[in-house]
N, C-alpha and C positions, 0 to 999 in steps of 0.2 A: 598429673599422676602417671602419665605413660613415660615421661622422660625418666621419673625415679625408677620405674619398673625396668627401663634399658639399662639406666647406670647399675642398678642391682644386678642385673644379670652378667653384665659386664665384669663388675666385682667378683662374683662367684666364680665365672670362668677364669679369671686371672689369679685367684688365691687358692682355690681347691682344685681337686683332680676332676672335677665335673666338666665333661665336655659340654661346651657351648651348644651342640647340637641337640642335646637332650633337654635344653630349658626352653620352655615353649615361647614362641614368637607370636606375640599377640597383635601384631601390626593389622592383619585383616580378619582377625577372629571375630565371627558373628556375635558372640556373646561377651566381647571384650570387656564391656562395662561391668559385668558379672565378676570376671577374673581380677580385674584391677580394683574394685572395691573390697573383695577379700584380701588380696595383696595389701593394700594399703593398711587395713587392719592388721594383718600378720606383721608386717614389717615394722609398724608403729609400736606394737605389743612386744616384739623381741627387743626393740629397741630400749624399751622401758623396763622390762623384767629379766631380761637375760644378764645384767650386771648383778641384780640382787641374788641370783642362785650361781653365780660363778660361771655361766655358760657362754663365755665371749672367746672369738667372736661368733656370731649367729646369723643365720641366713636362710631365706625361705624363697623357695622357687616351685614352679610348676613342672612336673616330671613329663616330658613329651615323648610318650611311646604309644604306639597304637595298640587298643585292647588291654591296656593295662588300668586296671581299675582299683587304685590302692593309694596309701599315704605311708610316709614312713618318717625315722628320725635317725641321724646318723651322726658320729663323729670321726672325723678323718684329720690327722695330722694338726690335731689342734682347733679345727673348724668344727662349729656345732651348726648341723644342716638339717632342717625341717622341710620336707616336701609333700605336695599334694599332687597326684596324677592330674595331667590334664582330663582324661576321660571319667575320673571320678566327678570331678564338678559337672562336666556336661552331662553325665548321666543325670545325676542328680538335679541339675537344672531342668532338665528334660522331663524327669518324672515328677518332681516335686512343684516345679514352678510353671513352665509353660506348657505343658499338657495337663495343668491340674485346674479343674474349675469346681472343687468340692464346696467352695462356700457359697457357690450358687443353688446349692442343694436346701430344700425347704427347712430342713433340720438345723442347718447351719445358718440361718438368716441373722440370727442375734450378732453373730461376730462381724457382719458388715458394719454396723454402727461402730462398733470397737475399734474395727480397723480405722475407720475415719477420725476416730476421736485421737488415736496415737500417730496418725498420718503415717502408716506402713501398711503395705498389701499384706495380708495375711499368707499367702502363697509364699512372699519374701521371706515373712518372719518364720516360716516353717522351714525354707531353705537356709536361713541364716541359723536356726538352731541346729541343724544337721551339719553345717561346715564349721561352726564355732566348737561343736563337740568334739569334731576331727581335730581341729587346730589344738585345743588344750589337753586331747590327749596324748597327742605327740609331743606336746611341749613337756608334759610330764615325763616322757621317754627320755629326753634331753636331760632332765633333771637327774633321772633315777641313775643314770650312766654317765656321770659328769666327768670321768676320766679314762682313758685307754680308749682304743678304737672301737665301736661298735655298729651294729646296723639292726633297726626293727622295721617291720613291714607287717602291715595289717592283714594280708591273707591267711587264714588258718591253715597251719601245715598239720601233716599228721603225727610228726615227732612230738612227743610229751616231755616237756622240762617243767618241773614243780615251779621253779623260779620264774619261768615266763608266765604262769596264771597269775603269780602274785604281782607281777609288775602290770600286766594288763588290768588287773583288779584296781590297782591304785591309779592307773591312767583314766580308766573309765569313771572312777568318782571324781578326778579332777575336771573331766569333760562335762560331767553332770552338774558340778558345783558351779561351775562358770555359766552355762546355759540358764539355770536358774537366777543367776545374778544378772544375767544380762535382760532376762524378762523381767525382773523387778526394776531395772532402769527404765523400762519401757512404763511400767506402771506409775513411776513417779513423775513422768511427763503429763500424766493426766491432770486436769483440774481438781480441786478440793472436791467439788460436787459429783465427780465421776469416780473419784476412789472410793469404790465400796466392795463389798464381799463377791458379789456376782462376776465384775470386771476383773477381779484379782484372779478367781478360779479360773476364770476363760482364759486369761493371759497364761497364766500358769499351765494350763493343759495344751496350748498351743505349742508352748516350748518343748514340753514332754513329749507331744504327739511328734515333733520333729524328729526326736533322737528315737522314737519307737519307730516310727516308718522306716527310717534308714537302715536299722538294725533288722527288719522284718524283709526289706528289699533284699538285703544280702542272704537273710537265713533262707526265704523261698527262691534265691538265686534268679531273681527277676532280671539280672544282667548277664545270666549265663545261657548257653545252650543246655547245658547238662543241668536238669532242674530237681535231681535227687537232693534230699533234704537230709542233715545229719540227725541220726538217731540220739536220744538223750545218752550223754555220757558225764563222769566226773574226771578222771585222771586219763585223759587222752588229749591229744593235738596241742597246738600252741597257744590256743586261746581257750577260756572256760566256754562252755555250751551258751549258745545264744539265750536260752531261759534263765540261765543263772545270772548271766550279765545284766539281762532287762530286770531282774529280781531286784538285785542291789543298786542297779541305776535308779530305780523307781525310789526305793527306801531312802536313796542319799538325797534325791532330789527333795522329798517333802522334808528330811530333815535339816536341808539348807533353808529352806522356808520356814521350819519352825524356829531355827536360830536367828531368823530376821523378823521373829516377832509375828510370824504369818500363823495362824491357827485354822487351817482348813483340813478337814478329815479326808483321808487319802482317798476314801471311796468317791468323794465328791468330784476331785478333779480326774481321777481315772476313768470314772464314768464318760466324762467328757472326751478325755483322751482316747479311750476305746472307740466312742462315735466316730471322732475324726478320722480315726485310723480305719474303720470299717467303711466309712464312705470315701477315703481315698482309695482302698483296694477293690472298691465296689462289690463287697462280699464281707460278711461277718465270720466267714470261716479261717481267716487268716489269724485274728484274736482268739476265736472259740478254740481252735486246734492247738494255739499257745497255751491258754488257760488250762485245757485238758492235759498238755505235757505237765504244767505246773502243779496242777492238782494231783497227779499220779506220782509224782516224784519230790512233792513239798519237803517231805522230812531230810531226804537227801540233800536237796538244794539249799535248805536252811544250813543244816550241819555243814555241808562244804563252804559256804559263805562264811560261816563263824570260824571255820579253819583258815581261810584266806585272810580274814581280818587279824586273828591270831598271830599268824606268822607275819603279815604286813606290819603289825604294831611293834614288832621286833627290830625292824631294820630302819635306820637312821637316814637312808639314801633316798627313801620314798617321799613322793609329793606329800602324803598325809601328815608327815612329820615335819614338814618344811613350807607348808602354804601358807602360813604367816608372814613368810618373806615377801609375798606379794603385797604387803602392807607397808613395807619399809619406806 
């Protein structure tokens, strides 16, 4: 796997304007296996899916810049490039995986047996949900802008462009859809006697918790010195407000489950998702503060999401109009 990573890095440096110095060298990296596992998934996924969407040649790499916690997608001189920063993976790994012992909490002991059944550590599954959401979000940006030069990065900027909110909405839905599908793949690995409502609900809750925890880590600026939290807004900044994004991500996640024949009330797995998140943050204030913002602005949030959907449905370049190409 390391040889493939080195070869991929060499090709990117030779064929694009990306300097080899900003491509992460994994040789002595202490979490090399984590980086390589995600790299291999992204490499294979791009190889399979890029031709379906006309985004070739496409490359994935880890952006090596200190204190740069971000992900992005860009096209330059015909090359489609998807990048995740070294520090983003490192911070998520530290927060969600290596420093996380939430499944030892008495209220989550039922997850230990389920983890053994699917043979995956649930801290790892939380991390997978987080990083795969990021990958599929950025992949959507490549599809949205499949001609001309462009560049997307995920840090919220103060400049408001309505088009950017629509593109982020579409990319978020793509990430949510594939995390849900990823979780359902794990469910299918269970033996027939273990495929039941409770195990399905708990697996779906883990997947959604991975996304929610990631959004809240950024919303509450857990990786920043500046801890100021964005006040609620609609037509501001480059990305919709976090509460708006969480709202439509949860709704889409449930819709994907329903499309797969799964009838679980949203209250059921949200209760578990919020419990996992509360225990992760060692406080119920993170979720309760978010719910307070949502309740205070519910009408505006619902109306804004409807307007995003309405505008997005008119645009043929978005993933929501092209996602069936995945099945080609």
